[in-house]
N, C-alpha and C positions, 0 to 999 in steps of 0.2 A: 815417246815415251819410251825408254831405253826396256823391250822385253825381255832380255837376258836378265837385265837385273831386277826386274819386277818379280820373276820366275824366282831368281833368287832368295828374295827376300819373303816368297809364300813357300817355299819348299824348301828349309835353314838345311835341312839332312844331305840335302845333293849341292855340293862345292860347285863355282861358276865355270869352272874348267869343264867337270862332268854333263852341266846342264846345255855346255854348248855342245859337247860331244852328242848328249843325245836329241837336241835339236837338229845337227848335220846329219845322224844317222836315220831319224824321220823325216828330213829333206830329202837324202839318196833313195827312199819309197823301203825302207825297209821295215817290217811287222814287228809286232811288239814282241809276243814270243822270241821269234830272233832274238832282238835287242838283250832282251831277258836275258837268257839262256846263252849266248854266244858270244855278247858284248861286254863281258861283266867287266872286264877291266876300264873299258870308257865309262861307265856308269856308275861304278860303286859298287855295283852287283845290286842294282836297284831291283826289287821286285815287279812284275807285271801289270798290278794295282796300280801303283805308284807311279810307273808308266805310263798307262791310262791316263791316271788324271792329271799327271803332267801334261800328257798330249792333248786331252781336251782345253786343259786352261792357255796353253801356247794357241790353239786353234780359236778360243775366245778372243786373246788380246790381239790375237792379228786381224781377226773381223772387227773389233773394236777399232785397230789402226786406220782400217780400211774405211770404215762408216767415219771415221772423222774426219779423212780426207774426202770422201764425198759431202759432207757436209760444208766444210770449208772451200769446197770448190761449189758447192751450190748458191753459199750467201754472198762468195765473191763475185759470180757471176750476175747477181742482182747488184752491187755495186755496196753491199752494205754493210762489207768484213769492218771492222775496227780491231784494233789492238787489243781491249777488255775481249771481245768476242773471240779472238786467237787465242790469248791466256786462258779463258773458262773452258775451250774446246782441250788444249793440250792438257789442262788438269785433270780433264774429265777421267773417270776411272770404271766408268760403267757404260753401259749401251744406253740405260737411261738418263744418265744425264746426260749425255750427246742428243738425245731427242730432244730432252727439255731445252735445251740452250735451242735446238732445230728452230721449233714453235713457232716460232713469231716468225718466221720465213717460209713456212711449209706453204705450198700449196695447199689451200681449205676450200673443202665444200662450202655451199651458200650460206652464211651464218648471217645474223640478224647485224652485226659489225658489220660486216665485208657488204652487204647491205645499203647501210649507212654512211659507208664511205664511198661508194659507188654514187651516193647523193650527194656526194660533195661535205658530209660533215666533218671530215677528219679536222681541218682546219679550228671548228666550232669545239671538239673535243680537246683539242690541245690550249685552247684558250681556258676551260672550263681547268683541264688539270693543271693549269700554269698558279688557280687558285688566288687572284690579284682579290685583296681584301674591298678594293676601291672598284673592281671592274663591273658593269650593269649587263650581266648573262644576259638578261631580257631583251636588252636590245640587240647585243650579240645575235643572238639567237633570232631576231625579226631579219639581220641578213639573210638568212640562209634560206626561207621560203622563198618556195619555187614547185607551184604547181607541175607543172611540166617533169620535175624529177619524185617528184610523189610529197615534198614537203609542204603541208598546206598552212600548219600554224609553229608559232615560236614553240609551243610546248613538243609537239613533234619532233622541231630539231632538236630540242633538247635530249629528248627519251631517245634519238639514236644517236645522239654525242653520249650519251652515260652507256649504249650498249657496245663503243667503240672502246672505252674508257672500261668497261668489263672486260674487253677479252684482252687490253693489255694488262690487265692486273692476270688475269688468267695464266697468260703465256708467259709470267715471269718466271725464271727457271728455279730462283733464290726462294721465291715464296711457296713453290711446288716443291723445294727440296726442304725447308724446313717444317712443311705442312708434311712431309712424307715421313719424316723421321717423328713428327710430333704423333702421326696416327698409327706410326709402329710402337712407339714406347706407351701411350695412355693411350691409343684406340679400343675399342671394345663392339667384339663381335656378338652381334642378339641373334635369336632367331625365335619363327615362331611357327608353330604347326596349324598347317592349314588341310582341308578337305580330311580331316581325324576320319570321317564314316568311313573312307572308301578302303578297300580290302588294300592293306603293306602301310598302311599310316603307322600300324601299334609298331614296327619296328624304329619309329622315330621318337617315341613318346619322352626319350629322354630330353629333344630337343624340344620340348613344346614351348616353354616359355625359359629362355637358357642363355648365360651371356657370359662371358670369358674374353679377357684383357687379349689384344692379338697377341702381344711379347709373350703368352704364357700358354697360349690352344697349343695342344698335340696337333703331332701330323694327320694321327690317323681320325680325330675329332673335323680336322678340316677337311678331309677326303668323305668322312660320312653327310655332314652335312651339306658339302656340294653335291651328294650324291641324292640327298633329300629333296635338295632343292629343283635339280634337275627330274626329277621323280614327281614333282608337283607338287610335294607333302611341306616342305618349309618356304616359309619367307626369310631372306636372309638380307641382316646389313650391317656395317659399320660405319659404329657412332665415335665422334669424337666431340669435346666444350664447342658449340657456333661460337661462342662469345668471343674464348681464346682466338680460335680459328680468324676469326673474321677482323681481328685486332692484328694475328699477324698480316694479314693479307693489307689491311690500311696501315701499317706501321711505315713504309718506305714513299706511301701516295697522299697520305692525308697530311696538310697545312692547316693552320688555323687564318682559314679564305673566307668567314663567312658563308655567304650562298653558295660561294662554288665550291667550297669542303664539303657543305651538306651533302650537294650534286654526286660529287666525287666517293661521300661515302656510301650512298646509296649502289652506286655505281660498283663499290667495291663490294657492299652486301650479297648484290645480285650477280656480279663474278664470281662470289664463293658458294652459293647455293644452286644459280643453274649449272656452270662452267665447271669449276674448280672440285668441290664437293662430287659430286659423282664423278670426274674420270679419276679422283685422289683415290674415293673407295672402291674402283674397279681395278687400280694398279695396286692396291693392299690385296684384295681378293687374289689378285695376279700374283702375289709376291707369295701369300699363303699357301697357294694352292701349289706354285713351281716348286716352293720350298717343300712340300705335305710329299709330292709327286717324287720328287727328288728322295726325300728319306722311305717312301712306297718302293722305288725302284731299286732303291740302294739294301734294303731288304731282302726285295725279292732275290738282287746279286746274292747276298749272303747265305742266302736259304738255298737256293737253286745250285752253289759250286759243291757241298757238300754232299748233297743229295745224286748228283752227278758225279762224284769221285767217292761214292757209299764202295768199299770192297767186292769182287766180284767173288760167285760162288763158281770156283771153273769145275769143269771135269764131272760136274754133277748132272744124273740124268733127272732132270724135272719136269713135272705135270701143271702145267698151268691150267687153272679152275678158274671159267668170267661166271660168275653166280647171276641166277636167274630165277625166276617165279615161273610165269605161264609157259614160257619158250625155252624151259630150261639150262641146265647149268652144262656150258660148251666147255670141253677138255683138250686139250693136245698136251703130248709128249715131247721133248724134245731132247737131245742128246746133250754132251758135253758141251758140242760146237754150237748148241743153236738148231740144228737140223731137225726137222718134224719127223718124227718116228712114227706118230698115229695120233688119231683125232676121234672124237664122240659126241655124244650129247647124253645127259642123265638128268634125271628128276628126281634128286633127294628133299628140294623144298617145296614146300604148300604150291596146290596149283592143281589144273585138271588132270595132269597127266601125272602125278606126284607118284613115288615108286621109290621108296628108301631102300628096301631090302634089295631090289634088283640093281639100284644106281651104286651100292656098298659091293654086289657081286662082281658087276663091271668092272670100278675102280680097281679091288683087288686083282681080279685078273689082270688088268693092264699093269699094274704095280709091280706085279710078279714076273710076267713077261718081259719088261723093260727094266727089271733092276733101280724102279724108281726111288730116287734117294731124299728126294725132296718136294710139298707139294706148294706150289706157292696160287692163293688166292687173292683175288683183288676184292676189294672192300666196299664196291658197288652196290648196289640194289641186292637184297638177299645176302650177302657175303656175312650175315650176323650166323643164319640158320647155316649157311654150308660151313661156317669155319665150327659150328657144334657138330655138324655131320664128320666133318674129318679127322674132328681130335676126338670122335667115337671110333670113325675108323680105323685109326692110328696104334689105338688099347686094343680094338680087337688084332690086327696083324701083328703085334706084339705077341698078345696071347696065344695067338693062333701058331705064329711060327717064328718067334724070337727075334724076329729082324726090328731094325729101329728106322722106322721114317718120320721127317719132322715137318712140319711146315711153317710157313710165313705169310702173314697178312702183308698185301704190297699194295702200294696207291695204283689205282687202275686211272688214275686222272690221265685222260689225254690217250688213254687206249682208245676208246672210240673215235678219234680225231685221226690218229694212225689209220685205224682199219677200215675209216672210209674215206682216206687218201690216196689220190694216183699213186704214191709209192706203197702204201700197203697193198693194191691193188696188182702191182707189177710184182713186188714180193710171190704173192701168194694170188696167182690169177684165179684157182678154182674152188679156191674157198668165199666163203660168206663173211659179211663182216663180220661177227661173233667168234666165230672160228677165228680170225684174224688175230683177235683183241685174245681169244686166250693166248692164241701163239706169245702176244708182245707183253702179257701177265707174266708168264714161265721163263720169255730172256730177260724181264729186267731184273727178276732175282740174281742171272748168270750173270748178266754183265749191264749193269744200269746205263752206263755213258754211252755205251755203242747202242741200246735199245730206246733210251730217253732223246738222244739226239738227233732222233727221227719226227720227233714233234713239235709242233710252235709250242716254245715256252711258257708261253703264256696260258697256254692247257695244263702245264703239269702243275698247277694248284699249289705254290707255295709262295707264301706271300701275301698283301694283302692290295685289292682294289686296282689288280691289276689291269682290267679291263677300262678302267677309268684313265690310265695314261695316256701322257703322248706316246703313240705307236711310233714314230721314227728315230725320239730317245729310248723308247723300252727296248726296241728293236736293235737298237744300236749298242745299248749295255748288255743285253742278255748275250750279243751274239758273240764281244767279249768274253764275257763266262765261258761260254760255249769252247769257243778258241783256245784259253788258257787252258781248260778243261783237256779238249783233246790233244795238245800239245806238251801239257805235262808230263802226259802216261804214254804217249806215243801210238802210232797207227801201224798195226800190220799190212804191210803193204798187199801182201798176197791173199788176205780175206777180206780188209775193209772195204764197208759200204760207200757207197757215194755221198752218203748224209754225214759218214767219220769223215772220208777223205778232204770234202771241200770247208773244212776246219783248220784243215792242215796248214800251218803259216804260208804263204808265196800259192797259194790253189786258191781254185773259186769251182761252184759247182760245173760247170763247162770242161775243167780241164781235169776235174773228178771223176766225171762221164770217160772221157778222152783214157785216164789209166784205168780203169774198170773194162773198159772195152778193149784196150791193147792185151792185158789179162787173159779177158775170153779166147781172143784172137790167136795171142801167142805163147799163153801156157804162164805157169809161174813168172817172178823176178827172182832172179838169182844175185843179182848186184843192185847197189842206187844206184849208180851212174845209168843203169839199162833204161833207166823213167827219162833219161834225155831223148830215148826215141818215142817217146809220147808227142801225140799233136799238140802242137801250142804251148809245149811246158821247155819253155830256155831257160839259160844258163842262171840267169838271174831268182828265176821262180826257184831253180832246183838248189840254188845257194840257200833260199829262204826256208824250202822244203824237205832237205834232206836230209837232217839232222833229228827230224821228227818220224821218218818212216823205217820202220824195223824190218829187218828180212831175217826169217829163221833159217835154221839148215841152208843159207848163200854162200857165196865162194869167200867173202871174208866176214869173220867172227864182229867183226867193227861195228858190220852192218847191222846188227841184233842190238844194238846200242844206242845212249845218245851221244856218243862222240862224233861230230861232225866231220867228214869227208875233208874240210882244209886242214883237220889237226890229225888224219890218219897216220903222216910221215912221224910227226911227234908223236904220236902214242907208239907207233912202233918203236922208235927209239929209246922210248923210256921202257919199255919191253925187255930190250936187248940190252940197256945200261945195268938191270938189275938179273939179265941170265933167265928171261922167259922168253918164250915162243904163242904163237898163235893161237898152236894146237894146247900150250896148258891154261889158255884162257877158255879155251872149246872144254876143257873137262875140269874148269873151276879148279885149276890149281895153283892161285896168285893170290889168295886169302892174306899172306903175310906182306903183300906189297907195301899198304898203306905204313907200316910198323917201318920196313926199309926204307919209305922216301922221306920218314920222318926221323930214321936214325942218320941217313945221309947228309937228311937236309933240305927241305922246302924249298927254297929261295935258291940255292943250288942246282936239284936237280931240276927246277923250271926251267933256268938257262942253260942246263945244257942240253934240255930237249929242244929248247926252244920255243917255251910255253909262259903265259903268264901267269901268275899263281891261282887265282879263280880257277881257270881253263883245269890245269895241273889238276887239282884237289876234284872237279869235276869227275875228269878222263880217268882216275883213280878210281873213283865211289864207283862208274861206270864200268869198266872193265873187268873189274874183281866180280861181277854176277852180271853175264848179259842176260838179255830179256826180261829186268826184272820188272815190276808192276809197282810205282809206286803206293798204291793202294791197297797191297797186302800188307803194309806194313800197320795200316788203320784196325781197328777194333772192328770184329765181324759182327754182321747184323744177327739179333738175338733170334734162334729157330723157337718153335714150341712143339708141346708133344702133346699138348691139355688146354682147357679157356675156362676162364671163370664168368660169371655171371654179374653185372654191376651190382646184384643184389648181392653177392657171396662179401663186397669190401667192406670193413669197418674200419671206422677212423683211427689211425694210427700205425694200421697195416705198412707192412715194408714190402716192396716190390721194385723189381728191375723192370727199366722202360725204356723206349726209344724217340728220339724227338721227334716230332713229326714238320712240325711247322715252327718258326719263331715271329712274332711279333713285336709291336712298342710295349705292348702290356702284359708279356709273358710268354710263355712256349707250352703248344700241346705236346703231350706227351701221349704214345700207344702203351699200354701196362698189360692188354692183353683180354680186356673186357668189350671189345667191341667199340667201344667208345673212348676217345680221346679226352686225358684231363689236364684241367689247365694247372700248367703253375704261373702263378701272379708274379712280377718284376720282384713282388716285395718277399716273395718266397723260396727265391732260387738260392742266395747266399748272405752270411751274416755280415759283410763287407760292404760296403757302398759299390754300387754299380749306376752305371749311366742309362744303361739296355742289355736286354735279357744276350743280345750276340754278344756281349762283353765276355758273356759264359759259355753260352749254349749253341751248339748249331745242329743243323737237320740230320739227322744218321745218327746222331751221339747216343751212346746208352748210359742209362743214370739211375740212380737208386732214388728214391721218391716213397712219401709215407702218404698215404691218405689224410686229408684235412677235413674235407667234408662231403657228403655224399647227397646229392639228392635225385632219389631212382625216378621217382615221377617225372620229374624235369631232364632226366638224363645227364646231370651235370655231375662233375666230379673236381672238385677242388684237391691238390695236390701242393705237397711242399716239398723240397730239396734238402729243408734245415731238419737235423735230428732231433725229432720229438723231446729224446732223452736228455739232448744237451738243453741247457738253460741260458744261454746267452741270447742276448736280443738281436732283431735284426737292424740296422740301420743303412737297409736297402731304402733308397728316397723311394716312395710311392708315387704311382701316378696320380 
């Protein structure tokens, strides 16, 4: 297989020469963020997501070729390689096909067929399989009676021969391929509820007597069924028409050979029922699970990126509130940089120490003392009562002092994980777990990326069934998301934690620790080049990471931009060409540079300063605003000063909400009533969409209308289609 040709077929947007460049860059050890940002002229400006998909496919195809070579060698060593097998291996496009071809030659555990072969019954199996009408099978079988080998009768000999034939049919790669395709197109997944009286069974009631075609079943249902089976509440099987399946198995083997053919037919049916069907069923289940897992991982990826990339609320003094009942609400006040100013415990919620008046007095005192701008409330246990308390408090502060304070409920998913982690203990050795959690809740409002990066992504709580996924695959994808987010924003070299630095292209946890240690011992960095003094950080790592590191107030203003050091000379030449200096860049006095470049001619400018066109455009956008944060261009989070209850909602009510999670069947939206509402896929838009993520992403601020409310069950149905409009939805419903 020509891997390059295959990749260009599968990625039509990437020209062959660019695909070749990408492969070369990957093989040279360049990271995806570096290639995406600083080698655009070689890749045709491929984004990081496409590059990761390309890299994943490249690795798969290389593993496929490697496995083909291993199988070829193994069959050749057995002296059984033929031109037909060689052609089949060469034409195989998946690892499954390769394993099917290898199956007959693979060292097997003890089977009924292998036992029969050991008894010397292979020639009898071949004799029967020939299906000669005139053959006397009984007489032939009697020749193989041998008590020493465990063959006492002709019937036993024939039974052993049939076992061999059954395995021959089972090992037939063409039969397996045909059946696999039939099962995928026409098979049915069937489920049955068991242990219905046990606690937890109610969750799977919809699957009590359930069936759906293999080709139509949705990913989230596959994962729900798998979980129900794992928990012991569901029996699951994949069915297909047995008669058709047996005809497919016998098509290549059955002749008109009288009694011999009857025996072969029996062997074929036994091979299907005992060997092929259970194996194909496992394969189909595995394919469905793998596909569903990839979809779930994809959704996690789709949700995680916008969550991490939410705009920071910078330079605001924030009070973090970790709600609780019995143990009280833990409070932490942090300044605009995330430094802890004060902490305490209050008891505004129901519990043995409840004292709402004292809690309000204490918070008013802290808000006044530290000029708190925003209160960040965790959305866990007692958060509704805490939110009601805070909304009332803010109203009182406004009436008493005229001062505006806002609040926002933030997801506290993973806050307890961070609080109990070695990293949490290292950052705040004198704080207890709940106090660390309050700090994290405050900081994740100030800078979601810097705080959430400290938590295992699986604990952040966006997506579905993440704990059921293959850990290695999930970790790989999520690490890629974290890496892309960190590098697209950039990292302040003088303030970044190890947690952030380890995701910078070219760095790892060890080098990140060395950077922080060096910084603590020698003070601030004043130039990017200085990091070459950090132990174990060589030229190769420097090339990969330098452009993603920022230094504010350093020796060179370009160190506070995404301009890579390899392009500094060209950037300085660009400034000189249009009469600017580094001081002009510092003072923000080159806003008209894009206009001047356009008037002069972009291609002409690029040629004169020694840059390719994509890099020139990137440098121009960077130096007109050094230190810019790309997240600032995104819509700001919705801050609140009052709260509604679910009972306040009415059908048709228009609200502003924030998307909290996007799943296969819709999106959950926070509308400020402590209970997220569901916008079903069919209620997102009037046009056809395949998936909610086509339109929505986590953190997005949307206008919704209340469609229905069930106060008792705490369920809110929302729509994004204005009820005043009479347009009918054409969105495909699940």
